[in-house]
N, C-alpha and C positions, 0 to 999 in steps of 0.2 A: 551431391557428394554421398553416397551410399555410406551408410552408417554399421553396416550387419557385417562387412568382413575386418573393421578395425577393431583393436581393442577399448577397451573403457577409458576414455580421458580419467575420468573421475568417482570415483565410489564411496559413499560413506556407509560405514559399516556400524550399525548400534548406537550412534551420536545420542549421545544423554545430558542437559544440561537443566542442573536446580536453580532455582531463585526460591528463597523463603516463603512457604506457602504456596509455592505452585512446580511445579517441572512442567518448558515449558520445551522443551524436546524429550520424547520417551521413547529409545533404542530405534531410531528412525534409521532406515534403509533408503540409501537415494543413489541413481547410477546415472550417469550421462555418457553417451559417446560421443568422438569426436563431427562435427558438423549436424548437430543436430538439435533441434530449439526445444527444450523441454521446458513444460510449464510445471510450477507450484500452485496449488490453489487451497484454499483454505478464508476459513471465516478469519474478520478476526481476532488476533490473542489464538488465533494455534501455531504459532509457531515459525511459522514464516519467517521471519525475518530474524530471530534468535539463529537459525541455521543457517541463513546466509551471511551472518553476521561471525559464524562459525567457519564458513568455508573462506571468506576473507580476512580470517585470521584476526577482528574486531574483539571477538569472544572465544576463551577456550572452554572447552566442552567438557564435563566431566566424566563421562565413558563414551566408548567409541575410539574408533579410528578411522583415517583419512588416506585411504590410496590412491597416489597422482600418477597417471600416464602408467601405470601398474606398479609404482612402487609405495610405500608404506609413508606419510609427513606426519611432522606435528607441526603445524599451521601457528608460528608465533606471530606474527602481528600484519598489516593489510602491504609491509614492503617487503616482506616475503612471498606475500602472495602475488604483489605484481612483477617479481621476479621471475614466479615461474610462468607467467602472463596469463593470472588471473585479473581481470579490473571488474569494476561493480560502481553501477549509477544507482543512488541513492536516489529514493523518494524525495528528499529533502537535500534538493542541490548543495554542494559542499566549494561554493564560488566565492571571491572577494569580490565584491560588486566595485569598489572603487579602483581597480586595476584592469588592463586590458585581455584577452582572450591572450594571448600570448605568454604575456606574466603569468598568467593562474596557470597555463600546461608548462608552463617551469618550473612553478614551485611544485607540482604534484611531480614532474619527472624525475626532479634532483639536478643538483651541479652538472654531473656527467651529461647531462643530454645536452648540456648551453644556455646559452644566453635566450633572453626572451628573443632579442632580433636574430640569433643563430636559427630560432626555430620555426620562425616565421613561414620560410618557403616550403618548411616538411608539414607546419601546418596546413596551408592553401592547397597542396599536393593533398592530402591523406582527404582531408574535407572534402576535395574537387570530386574527389576518385569515387568517393562513397557517397557521391550524392546531399552532400550537406554542407554547403557552400559557406565557409565562415572568413569575415576580415581578421587577421590578428592583432590590429593594432585598435580596434571596437573598443570601449571600455563595457565592462561586462553590465550595466546599469543601464544600458541605452537599450540591451538585449532583450528583445519579446521571449517568454517561457521556451516557447519551442526552439529558439535559437539558443537559450542558457544550457537545452535539454544538450545540441547539440554542441558545446561545449566539451559536457562529461560524457558522451561518448567518442569525440576524439582525441580527448584526453587519452582512455583510454585503448583508441586504433593505433596512439604514437606508441606505442607498445609493441612488444612480438605477441599478438592475443591468440590467446587461447582456447581461451573462458571469458564471458561477459554476462554479468550478472546484472539482469535489471530488474529494477523491486518498484513495480506499479508505474511504469514509464508514461503509461496514457493517460493517465489519470490528468493533467495537467495538458495536455494537450486536444486539439481542433480535430475531427474527424480526419482534414485533410493532411496533418500532421503526421498523424497515427496511420493513415496508409504511406506515408513519405518513408516514415521510422520501418515501416514490415518492408519492403523494398529494402534497405539496409541491413535487416537484422537476416532475410533471405540469401542476399545477396553473401554474409559474413559464414552464415550455413555451407553455401555454395564452394566457398575457401576453406572448408574444414574448420571454423571454430563454433564451440559450442556455444551454446544461449541457452542460460535460463531464465523463466521470463515468469515474474507474479505479477498475477493479474486478479481481479475479480471480474474482467465484461467478459465474459463463457463465450459469448460470439466471438472475440477475437484470438481466444487462446484455442476456438473449434476451426479456426479459419486459418492459423497459424505453424498450432504446433504440432508437431508429429509423436508427442510423445508427454505426458503428465501424471504426478504424484501429489496426491490430495493429504492435506495435514487434518487431522479432527482432534482437536482436544491436544497435542501436543504429538498423538501417534499417525501413523500413515496409514487410512482407511482404504486405500487404495491406487492402484496405477490404472490407465487405461490411455487407448487411443483415442484424442477428443474427437478427431473428424468424423469417429463410428459412434459417438455419444449424443445424446443430446443435450441438453440443458439442463433438464431433469434428471437426468442421469448422475450430469458431472451435480446438481445439487444434493442430491440423493449425497453422493460422497461426502459434502462437504460440510452436510447439515444432522444428517441420520435421514432414520425413515421416514420419506414426507407423508404417508399415510399416520405415522402416531406422534407428527407436528399439526395434523391437520385436528387430528380426535384431542388434541391439547387443548389447543382453539376453542373447538366448541364446549370445551368443558369450562373455559375459563367464558367463554359468551356468557353461563349463567349465573356466574358469582356475582355479588354484589360489587357496585362499583369502589374501587378504592378512591378515588378522586373523579370530582362531577363539574364541570364547570357548566351551566347553564344561565341564559341568556346577555350574556358578560359585554359591556359594553363601556368603553372609558375613551374620553375626549385628551387628548396629546395637544398639552399646551405650548410644545414646541410648533410651527408653524410652516416645519420642513421634515416634521415627525407623522406620524401614520396614528389615527382612532382604531378603536375596534368597536365594531358594530354586533349584538348579537351574536357573538359567539357562545357557542357550546358543545361540549365534548364528554365524554365518559373515558375514564383507564380502570379498567375492571383488573382484577388478581390475576399474573400471569400474561397477561399481554403485553406486548413492545407496541406502541401505537407513535405514529411518526409525524410530524410538522412539517407539511412538505410548503412549497411556493419560491416564488424567485425571492431574493434575498431583496428585504427595504418592506416586505406587507407585512408587519405587524407582527413578524415570531420574536422579534427581542421584545416588543413591549407584551408581548405574551407574559413570554418566561419571567421577566421583572414582576406581573402580576402573580405568574406564580410562584416563586420562590419567596416574594416577601419583600422585595426589593422596592417597590410599588406598593403600598395598602388601599384598600379601601375600607368606607364608611358606612355607618345607619344598614338600611335595608341591601345595601349594595354588600357588605359584608359574606349578604347569604347566597352571594352567584359563583362562590368558590368554595367548595366545601371535600373536606376530607374526614375519613369514617365516619361520613354523614353528619362532621360537625364541622360551621363555618369558620373559615381559615383567613378571607380576605383580610381582614383587617389585623391579622396578626404579622410581625416582622421575623427576618429570619429565623433567628435563633429559635424562637416560640415554636416556629414552626415545624424545624427541626425536632424541639423535642417531641412532639409529635409523632416523627418518623416519616416526613417531609421533607427529601430534601433536594 
């Protein structure tokens, strides 16, 4: 469906939300047309989730206005948002695991929608129609992660859905499940439903979304057509000038290490645990250092030694140094007093 000749479905004007010590949203403008898949991008803490909660009525803005299908609207709560045809699938699912699919959907739709038994045929019909088959009588705890997300989406589709908000929907999905989700979203958009899609996966955004709004530090840093941008273009909007960041990193490289781990070995007494062997790393001023690896390969053990949950004595205390001083023998409170938390 063409979005160029249709009026704006949702328009946010100057949305601002303040919390003690921070401005989560600072004068944000955003417009979404019917049938448009619109991405909302930004680093963690950029203000994306706060903005979505404002649209869905979970949070009230301190300033700014919401215009829904041409009419000013004060979104008081999620029930009002659902009445307007707005559905949201949160990153962390809000399902009761001991209840069935039909019972969960009935709870969300309210008594007026019918009993779980009455909803079962409609659940089957809607889920089959959009290629997300569900068995209404199955208990949620027996479903896979992908199937649980289907329940959340079908719950939204059981309404007269006009805007579907998805917060990091592919973060828990396999690539095959993500592809299946994109088929559903494209079909919804073709039927005129607007989709607001939050993701950190830029390749998905470029493949799926027709437009993107990028937030940085609570403000709109730019808008673009993702298919016409490279990942680097989108990353610059999200985090700022790439050359400037690279210069800061080069500057940090020349600084003394705040934290030094040298030749760290530690034998885990747990026969099912992981021991560390000759591990070394430096963390310099201004650096963010990642510890990567499949879970269960020593990350927990390393963090326990760095935090002071586990200590080392004698010459091994020299293996971990903070600001040049050995700290591996210190408990967590002593390390915190030195500035290591």
